[in-house]
N, C-alpha and C positions, 0 to 999 in steps of 0.2 A: 257743459258744466252747469250745475244748478246755481241759480241766482242767490246772492247773499241775502238772508232775511232782513226785513226792514229794521227790526229792532236792533240787529247787530250792526247795520249800517249807521243807525243813529248813535249807537254807543261808540263806534269807531270815530264818527265825526266829532262827537263831544270830547273824546279822548285827545284827538289831534288838535282841538282848539284850546286845550289847557296849556298853561305855561310849563316850562321845563321844571320849575321848582315844584309845581303841583303834581306833575307826573312822577317826578322822582319820589315825592313824599308818598303818593299812592303806591308806587312800585315797592318802596321799602316796607310799607305796611303789609302789602300782599306777600312779599318775600318772607316777612317775619310771621305773619298770621297763618299762612298755609302750613308751613312746617310745624308751627306751634300747635295748630289744631290736630295735625296728623300725629305728632308726638303725644299730645294729650289723649287722643282717642286710643292710640295703641297702648299707652301706659295705663289708661283706665281699663281697657279690656284685659290687659295682662294682670292688673291688680284685681279685677273682678274674678278672673279665672284662678288667681292665687288664693284669694279669700275662699272661694268655693272649694278649691282643691284642699286647702287646709281644713275647712269644715268637714269635708268628706273623709280626709285622712284621720282626723281626730275621732270622728264618730265611727269610722270603720275599725279603728283600734279598740274603741269601747265595745263594739260589737264582737270583735274577736276575743277580747278578754272575757266577755259574758259567755261566749260559746265555749271557751276553755273551761269555765266554771261548770257549765251544763254538762260537758263531756266527762268531767270528774264525777258528777252526780250519776250519770249514766253508768260509768264504771262501777260505782258503789252499788247501785241497784242490781246490775248484772252479777256482780260478785256475790251479793247476798242470796239471789235466787239460785245461783250455781251451788253455793255451799249447802243450801237446804235440799237441793235435788240430789247431791252426792251422798247425803247421810242415808245409809242403807236402813238403819233402824227406823228413821222417819218414813222412808219409802215403804217398808214392810208394814208399819202401823197403818198408813193411809190406804194400803191395798189389801188389808186383811179381809178374808172372806168368812171368818169364824168369830164367834163371840170370844172376847179376850177375858182372861182371868184377872182377878184383882192384883195378884202378884206382878203380872206382866204390865198392867197399867201403872202400878207404883214404880216399877223399874224404869219404864219408859219416861215417866214424869221426872224421875230423879236424874236421868242421864240425857237422853236425846232431846227432850223438851227444854231442858236447861241450856243445851247448846243452841237451840233455836232462839231463845230469849237473849242469849249472849250475842248472837248475830245482830239483832236489832239494837242492842245496847252499844255495840261497837260502832254503829252507824246512826248517830242521833238524828240525822236529817231524814232518815226513812220514817215515814209516818206509820206504816203498817207492813208487817210481814205475815201474810195469811196463807194458810194451806187448806184447800177445800178437797174433801174426799167424796167419791161417788159411792163408797161402800156403806151399807146400812148398819154394819157392825162397828163402825168407828164411833168412839165417844168424843164429843167436842171438848176441847181444852182451850178455854178462852185465855188470852185474846188472839191466839194464833191458829188453832185448828178448828175448822168448822165443817159443817155438812154443806154439800153443793146445793141443797134445797133452798138455802138462804139467798142464793144469787141467781137462781134459774130465771129470774125476771129481768136481770140486768141486760142492757143492750149488747154488751160485749161477750156474753156468756157463750152463745152458739159459735162465735168465731174462734173460740179456744179449742174446739174439737178438731183434731187432725194436725195440730201444730207439731206434735212429736218433739223433735230436737230443736225446732225453731222457737222464736219468741215473738211476742206481739206487744206493741206499745199502744196505749190508749189514753187520750186526754178526756177528762170529765170536768164539768163545772161544779161538781159537788162531791162530798166525801160521805158515803153512807156509813152510819154507825150501826154495825150488825147486831150489837148487843142491845141497843135501845131502839133499833129500827127507825131512827130519826135521821134527818138530813140537815146538818148545820149549814147556815148561809155563808156565801163568800168563801168557800173552801175548795177552789178548783185544784185538781191534782192530776198527776200522771201516773199511770199504772203499767207495770211490766208483768206479762202473763207468760207462764210456761206450763205445758201439759205434762201430767204424770201418767205414764203408761209403761207397764212392764212388758206386755206383748204388743208388738207393732199393730196399730190400728184399733187397739182397745183402750178406750178412755177410762182412766182410773182416778183422776183428780186434777187440781189446778194449783199452781203456785202463783200468788199475787204479791208483788212488792209495790207499795204506794209511796209517793212522795208529793207533798203539797207543792204547787207551782211557786209559792213564795220562797220555798227552800230550793226548788229545782232551778229557778232563775231569779235570784234575789233582786237584781236591778229592775226587772220587769215589774215587780210588785212592791218595790220599796216605797215607804212613806216619804222618804227624802228623795226628791226628784228634781230634774232640770226642766224649767219651763220651756226650754227650746227644743227638747227632744223627748221621745217616749219609745220604750221598747214594747214589742208585741211578739207573742208566740202564736203560731198557726200550726194546727195539726195537719195530717195528710188529707183530711177532708176540707181544709181551709177554714176551719172554725177558729175564730180569733179569741185569744185570752190576753188580758192586760189588766192594769189597775183600773178601778172604777172612779176613784176620786180624782178630780182635776184632769180628766182625760182630754187629750187633744181632739178626740172624736166628738166631744160635746159641742164645740164651736164649728166644727167642719163636718156637717152631717153626711156629705157625699163621699167622705174619705174612706169609710169602711167598704163601700161598694167598689171604689177605685182600687183599694188594696186587693179585694177579692178578684177583680177583673185582671189585674196585673199578674197575680200568681197563677191564674188560669192560663194566661198567655205564656208564662214561664214554663208551665208544665207541658203545654201543647207545642209551642214553637221554640222554646229555649231562649227567648229574648226577654230583656228586662229594661223598663224605662225608669230612670232614676229620678227625673224631675216631675213635680206635680204642683199645680196651682189651684187654689180655691179661695174665694172671697178676696181676691186681690193679693193673696199671700202666696209665697213660694215655699215649697218643701222639697226635701230630698228623701227618697225611699232607698234605704240601704238594707240588703238582706243577705243572710248566709244560711245554707242548709244545715240541718242538724242530722248528721248521718245516723243510721240505724233506726231512728224513730220515724223517719219520713216527714218530720216537721221542719219548720222554718223559724228563724229568728229575724225579726224586722225592726229596724230603727228608723223612726220617722223624725226628721230633723227640720225644725223651722228655720228659714233663712232670714227672718225679719230683722234680727239684730245685725247679721252680716251685711244685708243690703242697706241697712241704715248707716252703718259705718262707711260703706262704699259711697253712698249718696253724700255724706259729709265731705269725704275726700274729693269727690267730683265737684261739688260746689266751691270748695276752696281752690281747686285747680282752675276752674273757670274764672273766679274772681282774680286770682293771681295773673292769669293771662290778660284779662281786660285791663288791669292796672298797669301791667308791663307795656302793653301796646299804647295806652294813653301816654305814659311817660316817654316811651320811645318816639311817639309822634311829635311831641313838643321839642324834644332834643334835636330830632332830625330837621324840623322846620327852622330852628334857630341856626343850626350849622349850615344848612343850605343857603340861608340868607347871606351869610358871610362868604361862603364859597362861590356863589354865583354872582356876587356883586361885580367883579371884574368882567364876567361874561356879559353882563348887561352893558357895560361900557363898550366892549368890543362889538356888540350887536349894533349899538348906535353909530359907531364909526363905520361899520359896513353899510348901514342905511345911507349915510352921507355919501359914501363912495358910489353906491348904486344910483343915487340921484345926480351924479356927475359933479359934485362939488369937489373943490381942490383938496386933494388928500395930502395932509401935512405929517402923517404918521401918528402913531399912538404909543405913548410911553406907559409901560406897566411894570411895576416892581414885583408882581406876583410870579411865583414859579409854578411848577407842575404843568399839567396839560393846558390850562387856560393861558398861562404865560407863554408856553411854547406855541400855542395857537395864535396869540397876538404877534409873536415874533415872525412866524411864517406868513401871517397876513400882511405884515409890513413888507417882507421879502416879496410876496406875491404882487403887491401893488407896484413895487419898484420894477419887478420883472415884467409886468404888463406894459409899463412905459417903454422898456427896452424892446419888447416884442413888437410893439407898434412900429418902431423904427425899422426893426428887422423885416416886418411884413412888407413895408414899402420897398425895401431893397429886393425882397424875394419876388415881388411882382415884376420888377424890371428883369431879374434873372430868368423868370419864367417866360417872359416874352422873348428874350434872347434865345432860350432853349427851343422854343417853338419854331423860331426862324431857322435855327441850326438843323432841327429835325426835318423841316421842309426842304432845306438844302440837300440833306443826305438822301431824302427820297428822290429828289431830282437827279442826284448823282447815280443812284441805283437804277433808275429808269434809263439813264444815259447808257449805262453798261449793258442792260438788257437789250436796248435797241441796237447797240454796236454789235453785240454777239449775233443778233438776228440778221444784221446786214452781212456780216462775215459768213454766216451760215448760208445765206442766199447766194453769195459769190461762189462758195464751195459747191453748192448744188448746180449752179450754172456751169462750173467747170467739171461737173460730174464726179466730184471727189466725195464719195459717200462716207469715207472714214472720218474725214475732217468734219463733215456735216453732222454725223452722229455724235462725235466727240463734243462738238459745240452744243448740241442738244442736251447731252448729259451734263455738261458743265453749267449750262443755264439752269437746269433743274436743281443742281446742287446750290447755286447762288440764290435762287428763289427760296429754297428750303432753309438756307442759313439766314437770309435777311428777314424772312417772314417769321418772326418770333412772337406770336400772339399769345402763347401760353406754354406751360411746362409739359403738357401732355399732348400726344398725337396718337393717331391710330397706327397699329403695327404695319399696315400696308403702306403708309406714308414713309415710315422709317425704312422698310424694305426697299421701296422705290429709290430712296436716297442712297442706299448701299449699292443698288444696281448701277445708278449713275456714277458713283464713285469708282466701282470696279471698271466700268466702261472707260472712264477717263484714265485710270491707272494703266490699263492694258495697252494704251498708246505707247507707254514707255518701255514695256517689256517685250523681248523677243518671244518669250514663252508666256502667253496670256494665262491669266488666272481664271479658272472655271468656278462659277458660283452655283452650288447645288443646294436647292431648298426643298426640305421635306415638311411642308406646312399645309395643313388643311385650310380650305378657303374660309371656314367659319372663324378661324382664329385671327383672320386679318382685321377684324373689327375690335380686337382687344386693345386696351389703352396701355401705352408704354411712355416712359419719359423720353422727351425729344433728345436726340443725339446720345442715346444710351447704347445702341448697337454699333453705330458707325465707327466710334473710336476703337472698338475691339477688332472689327474687320481691318481697320487701318493698321492696328498693331500687328496683325497677322501678315498683312502685305509687306510691312517694313521689316519685320524681324523673323518671319516664319521660315524663310529660305535663305541659304547662303548664296553668295554671288556666283559660285560655280556649281552646276548641277550635272550629274552624270546623266545625259539624255537617254542612254540605253537602259539604265536601271529605273529612271523616273517614269512615273505614270502621268506626269503633268501636275501643275500646281492646282490644288483644289481647296476650296473653302466650303464646308458643308454646314448648313444651318438647319437645325431640327427644333421643333417646338412641340411640347406635350404638356398634359395636365397631371400634376401629382397632388392628390387630395384637392384642396381648394386653391392651390397655387399654380402659376404658369412657370415652366422651366424651358429656357431657350439655350441650346448648346451650339456654339460656334467652334467648329473643329477644322484645323488645317492639317495637311499631310506633309508639313515641313520638317525641319531638322529636329524639332523637339528640344528637350533640355534634360540635364541630369537631375538627380534627386536633390542635391544641395542647392543648385540654382533654382529649382522649383520651390523649395521651402523658403528661400530668400525672397522670391517673387511674391508668394502668398503673404509673407510677413509684411512686405512693403505695401501690398494692396490693403491690408487690414489695419495698418498702423494709423494712429491718430496724429502722428508727428507731421506738421505742415511742411517741415524742411526735409522730409524723406524724398527719395528720388522721385521727381515729378513725372511719373508715367500717367498716361491717360486712363489706364485701368483703375488706378487709385481714385481718380476723380469720379469715374462712373460708379464705383462701389460706394463712395461716400454719398453721392447724390441719391442712389437707390435707398440707402439706409435713412437719409434725411427725409425723403418723401414717403417711404413705405414702412420703415421700422427696422430695428436691428436684426431681426430674423431673416431679412432679405439681403441680397447683394451678389458678389461674384465669388467663384471658386475655380481655381486653375488646376488642371491635371495634365500630365505630359509623360511621354516615353521617349527616351533618347533615340533620334533617328527615325521615329515612326509618326508621332502626331503631337499636337498641342490642342487641348480643349478648354474652352472657357464656358462655365455653366452659370447662367444668369437666372435668378429666382425672384419673382415678384408676384403680388396678389393678382388674381384674375378680376379685372375691372373692364366693364363694357361701356363704350361710348355710344351715343345716340345713333341708331341705325343698324346696330349689330344683331346677331342671332341670339335670342334670349335662351334657347335651349342648349347652347354651348358655353355660355358665360353668364355671369350675373353681375349686378351693380354692387359696388362697394363704396363705403364712405371714406374718402381720403382724409 
């Protein structure tokens, strides 16, 4: 592990040296300060986003309203051009290839031309309705009908050829007076062009509908404007049109280029960046496309006032937090002084007890945790005095227990020596049966007396069972055969001591009835099998005894698995509870039987390997 940095060690040392009152005070300030700062930051960010969102919504609505106004003007211009194009008399007049008679001119002027003037009269926002004819026989009728020769130098003229049924929109920063051939200043306009052609592909004339941008988008060129926002019109070539007086572009010289660059990105990649900063000021760029014209309407919003309001709220929030923390610190310090006064008294009493001075008790009227602590400290000191006396008595009892243990060890050695002497006498008399029985009995006694732990190797438990069967067979006319189907590698597996022998003993005592038909019997047999199931060890101990019926088997399993200590005291229950105590509730015993055929006890426990075993057959487990 990496070492703790020195500065952190110094900080921890300084913290641990502070008094409890100081640490509580600092902890309270930290507990209040951190959430307060988090809440303030989150609230400020949320407020900031709300203000910006409100500003965006407000100006977006303004943009949409202006767009709606523009779309109405576009409808008006398109309707005027369509009405002029649908008038057959006008179309015949403009495409005439012969010199017209005076009567025809007077009739046209009284009827068709009057209808054209009425179109412009009904749409006062339309600046000009002009029809240009390519025919040399057409007579100009001002201010509507003109010859195309007057406009053949205009930049948009050649683009009108081939429009046929389509239309073209064109923004200009001036309005040409055809009758005086002059160009008034500050008269930007938008023009709608439609081509006149009777035969497809043959150009016969042009319909032009003009509207000044001041009428086309009133808010963009209004003299009454908001200092915090400004509207812009951009044509399809990204030429910018807006008011010239008090323009926001005058103070921000790089903004015009930034607007152009962002619209280029919008046209090429389809992405738009709303936020812009220049000269330490923040702006919002909000835009909507103007369908049909290929143009855009842009609203540039200054965030200066919005950010100023946010800054005022932020300063007020910080000031309120500082004032609150200062007031909170004073109150906490005073309250801690009163609360911890009794704790100081208790600390002094503990110091006296630690120095070995006579403890006379401490009386404290305070309640709560400190009063309870003082009460328990008094009890503790009185209990210590009692324990000192008890410790002296325990020392005496311990010595007595040690003597008794030594005496028991002497008695067990006496029994072992006596058995060995009797065994030698049996061997001298050449009585091998008694000698072998005494050997097995001695092994059983050593196994029982030597209880150095709860766990033994499986081979030790099996050896104990073999000794037990050897001793028991002395009593029976028909000896019990012990059959084991165990691989040598499993002999190193760890099991609970005396976990198998009680089951074998239960089979010996209850497996067979007193009378056995020798002709039908194959002899008494106990079969022990061990195998691995997943990560567990399963040992089955099966006898070929009388077995039991279904009801008796269910009752036996119920008594084995019951938690009632007053249940029938069979050894199987004890083994099952020990297995679950040491290994867990998923392990234990399960009994199966068939009347007159067999009884099987299945033991399940985890595979645990003691030192010296085969690691490829078993693995270590944490008990």
